[in-house]
C-alpha positions in Angstrom: 38.0 0.2 -52.3 39.4 3.4 -50.8 36.9 4.5 -48.1 38.5 8.0 -47.8 38.0 8.9 -51.5 34.7 10.3 -52.8 33.7 8.6 -56.1 31.9 10.3 -59.0 30.4 6.9 -60.0 27.0 6.7 -58.1 27.3 2.9 -57.7 30.9 3.1 -56.3 29.9 6.0 -54.0 26.8 4.0 -52.7 29.1 1.0 -51.9 31.6 3.2 -50.2 28.9 4.8 -48.0 27.4 1.3 -47.3 30.9 0.1 -46.1 31.4 3.2 -44.0 28.0 2.7 -42.4 28.8 -1.0 -41.7 32.2 -0.1 -40.2 30.6 2.4 -37.9 28.0 -0.1 -36.9 30.6 -2.8 -36.2 32.6 -0.3 -34.2 29.6 0.6 -32.0 28.7 -3.1 -31.5 32.2 -3.9 -30.4 32.6 -0.9 -28.2 32.7 -1.7 -24.4 29.2 -1.2 -22.8 29.0 0.7 -19.7 28.2 -1.1 -16.4 26.4 0.5 -13.5 29.8 1.1 -11.9 31.0 2.8 -15.1 28.0 5.0 -15.0 28.5 5.9 -11.3 32.1 6.7 -11.8 31.2 8.9 -14.7 28.6 10.7 -12.7 31.1 11.1 -9.7 33.7 12.5 -12.0 31.1 15.1 -13.2 30.8 13.7 -16.8 27.5 13.9 -18.7 26.0 10.3 -18.7 24.3 11.1 -22.0 27.4 10.3 -23.9 28.1 6.9 -22.4 27.6 3.8 -24.4 24.8 2.0 -22.4 23.9 -1.7 -22.5 20.3 -0.8 -22.5 17.6 1.9 -22.2 17.2 0.9 -18.6 20.8 1.6 -17.9 20.3 5.1 -19.5 17.3 5.7 -17.3 19.3 4.6 -14.2 22.1 6.9 -15.1 19.7 9.9 -15.0 18.2 8.7 -11.7 21.7 8.3 -10.2 22.7 11.8 -11.3 19.5 13.2 -10.0 19.9 11.5 -6.7 23.5 12.5 -6.1 23.2 16.1 -6.9 22.2 17.4 -3.5 23.5 14.8 -1.3 26.3 15.2 1.3 29.6 13.5 0.4 29.1 10.8 3.0 25.9 9.6 1.4 27.4 9.8 -2.1 30.3 7.5 -0.9 27.9 5.1 0.9 25.5 5.0 -2.2 28.5 4.3 -4.4 29.8 1.4 -2.3 26.2 0.0 -2.1 25.8 0.1 -5.9 29.1 -1.6 -6.5 28.2 -4.3 -4.0 25.0 -5.2 -5.8 26.1 -4.4 -9.3 26.1 -8.2 -10.5 22.6 -8.7 -9.3 19.2 -8.2 -11.0 18.3 -5.3 -8.6 18.7 -2.6 -11.3 15.8 -4.2 -13.3 13.4 -3.1 -10.6 12.0 0.4 -11.5 12.4 2.0 -8.0 15.9 0.4 -7.3 17.9 3.6 -7.6 15.5 5.4 -5.2 15.6 2.4 -2.8 19.4 2.2 -2.8 19.5 5.9 -2.2 17.1 5.5 0.9 19.2 2.6 2.2 22.4 4.7 1.9 20.8 7.6 3.9 20.1 5.0 6.8 23.7 3.6 6.6 24.3 4.3 10.3 21.7 1.6 11.1 23.2 -1.1 8.9 24.1 -4.2 10.9 26.0 -5.9 8.0 28.2 -4.7 5.1 26.6 -4.6 1.7 29.7 -6.4 0.3 28.7 -9.5 2.4 25.2 -9.8 0.7 24.8 -12.7 -1.7 21.8 -12.9 -4.2 19.7 -16.0 -3.7 17.1 -15.4 -6.3 16.9 -14.3 -9.9 14.0 -11.9 -9.3 15.1 -8.3 -8.9 12.3 -7.4 -6.5 13.2 -10.4 -4.2 16.8 -9.5 -4.4 16.0 -5.9 -3.3 13.9 -7.2 -0.4 16.7 -9.6 0.7 19.2 -6.8 0.5 17.1 -4.6 2.7 16.8 -7.4 5.3 20.5 -8.1 5.1 21.5 -4.5 5.9 19.0 -3.9 8.8 17.3 -7.1 10.1 18.2 -9.6 12.7 14.5 -10.8 12.9 11.9 -11.4 10.2 9.9 -8.4 8.9 6.8 -8.9 6.9 7.3 -8.3 3.1 4.6 -5.6 3.1 6.9 -3.4 5.1 9.3 -3.1 2.2 7.1 -0.3 1.0 8.9 1.9 3.5 12.0 1.7 1.3 10.8 1.0 -2.1 8.1 3.5 -3.0 9.8 6.4 -5.0 7.4 9.1 -3.6 7.1 7.6 -0.1 9.7 9.1 2.0 8.1 8.2 5.4 10.8 8.1 8.1 8.1 6.7 10.5 7.6 3.6 8.4 11.4 3.2 7.9 11.8 3.4 11.8 9.1 0.8 12.3 10.9 -1.4 9.8 14.1 -1.0 11.8 12.2 -1.7 15.1 10.7 -4.9 13.9 13.9 -6.0 12.2 15.8 -5.4 15.5 13.4 -7.6 17.5 11.4 -4.9 19.1 7.6 -5.0 19.5 5.6 -3.0 17.0 3.2 -2.1 19.5 5.7 -0.2 21.5 6.9 1.8 18.4 6.1 5.4 18.3 
C-alpha cells in the first residue's frame, strides 16, 4: 500500500491512516529518550526543554525545575550544578521530589565541599538515602544526624544558619559553640 497516496475507497483510506499512525508510534517509541544530562545540556544551550523526548513525566518536571533554577544563577554555580548533576545521573536521586532544589543548594555551597561529587558511589537503591549520602560525601568528615538533612532538602527552606550548623557538625565542631 502506498502511504503517500490518498485513497477514495474508505476502507483503504482507513488502513492507510492506521499504518501511518502505527509508523509514527513506532518512530516515537524507538526514538532516543533524553537523560538528565541531555536535558541539562539542552537548557544550557538555551533550548526549550518542552520539545525534548522525555523518558517520564518526572523527567519533564525536572527539566522545568532545572531551567527555573539556572535562570538567575551566576555562571560558576551553573557549571558546578552541571558537574554535580552529571556525577549523580545514574543514581535514583532524581526520583526524590526535592532533588533538583537540593542539588542547587549543594552547588551554591561548593566552596565547602571536602570531596568531589564524581567520587561519590551510590550504596542504596532508595533515592532519599542516596541524596543523604551525597550530602554527607560532599561536606562531612564526621557523622551528622539524619534530621539535619532538612537544611538542604526542603524546597522552601533556604536557611543558611541550618546549613552552617550542618557544616559545623560535619566538620567535627561542637554544635553548642555554633552561632
